[in-house]
C-alpha positions, 0 to 999 in steps of 0.5 A, a space after each residue: 500500500 505504498 504511495 508511488 505518485 509524486 513522492 520518491 520513497 526509499 524502503 527500509 523495513 521495520 518489523 515493529 508493527 501489529 498484525 493483522 492488517 487493518 481496514 483502510 477506513 480505520 485510518 483517520 489521523 496522521 501524527 507528526 513527530 520529530 525523532 529527538 535524536 542527534 544522529 539521523 542514522 541512529 534514529 532510523 536504526 532505532 525505528 527498525 530495531 525490534 528491541 526498541 519497540 517503536 516505529 513509524 510508517 514514514 521517516 523524512 530525512 534531513 535531505 527530504 528523502 522519505 523512507 517507508 518503514 511500515 506499510 500503511 495498513 499495519 499499525 506502527 508503534 509511534 503514538 504510545 499512550 494517547 487520546 484525541 476526542 473519543 479515540 484512545 490508543 491512536 496507533 490503531 487509527 493513524 499513520 505516523 510520520 517521523 521527521 528527523 530533528 534533534 529536538 528539545 533535548 539536543 539543541 532544537 532547530 528549525 525544520 529544513 525546507 526540503 523536509 517540509 516540502 516532502 512532508 507536504 507532498 506526502 500529506 497531500 497523498 495520504 489525505 486523498 487516499 484515506 479521506 483524512 480531514 485536515 483537523 485530524 493532522 496532529 502533533 504527538 504533543 496534541 495526543 500525549 500532552 503530558 509526555 511529549 513536546 514534538 514536533 514542537 513550537 518550531 514546526 511550521 503548522 501555519 504554513 501547512 495550514 495555508 496549503 490546507 494540510 492542517 488547521 490554524 486559526 483565522 485571527 489576525 496575529 498582530 491584532 490578538 497579540 495585544 491580548 497576550 498576558 492579559 488575565 482571564 476571569 474564572 468563567 473564561 478559564 472554564 470556557 477555555 478548557 471546554 474549547 480545548 475538549 471541543 477541539 479534540 484535546 483530552 482531559 490531561 492536567 491543565 498545565 500540560 494541556 495549555 502548553 500543548 495548545 501553545 506549542 501548536 497554536 501560539 508558538 511565540 510564547 510557551 509558558 503554560 499560562 492561559 491568557 486572553 490571546 490563547 482564549 480568543 484562539 481557542 474560541 476561533 478554532 472551535 468554529 472551524 
């Protein structure tokens, strides 16, 4: 079930996946990750090593080449304990894409342009093939906010949204920036968390949820504190 048109794939098989094959209609999400490792070849080896107990369907190298590690219709081991809306154990319902980046623990850097261009091509094909909705393109930190930071605040979600490959708010960022660090009433804080549930986030601890939301939708300031800017963004997103 590999993709062949428009995306150049190199096959490196990982044996870390579940049998039997799943039905095509079960694939509802695409989860984006960074590797969080210094060395690219070490990251690939880990995803293919039976002892690691981790894998992904696709791996995007620094030069933009895409490796197909696990066929789409098998469940890869990329999400771990995870939740989104009414879904648990997101591995069962998703395709995982690892993008090589050293991550927060090793001098987190911007993603390479070649990586993002390749990712866009891959996403377009997967969205079409499996009829996946753009609001189901998620980061690892969205589905596991208490454990994960990837792909992180340097990942260009806004640019992907311009190509209709994920969601982003429709507010003018200069206009809403003036509400940054403005305090909310107790009632508005309650509404904010209700908005997060409507977007799809599950009931994790509040600070983890706020931080994950900011990493995704308010990337300039990640402080784990709700302010009016965050509130307005959440209010806008539930209308999409």
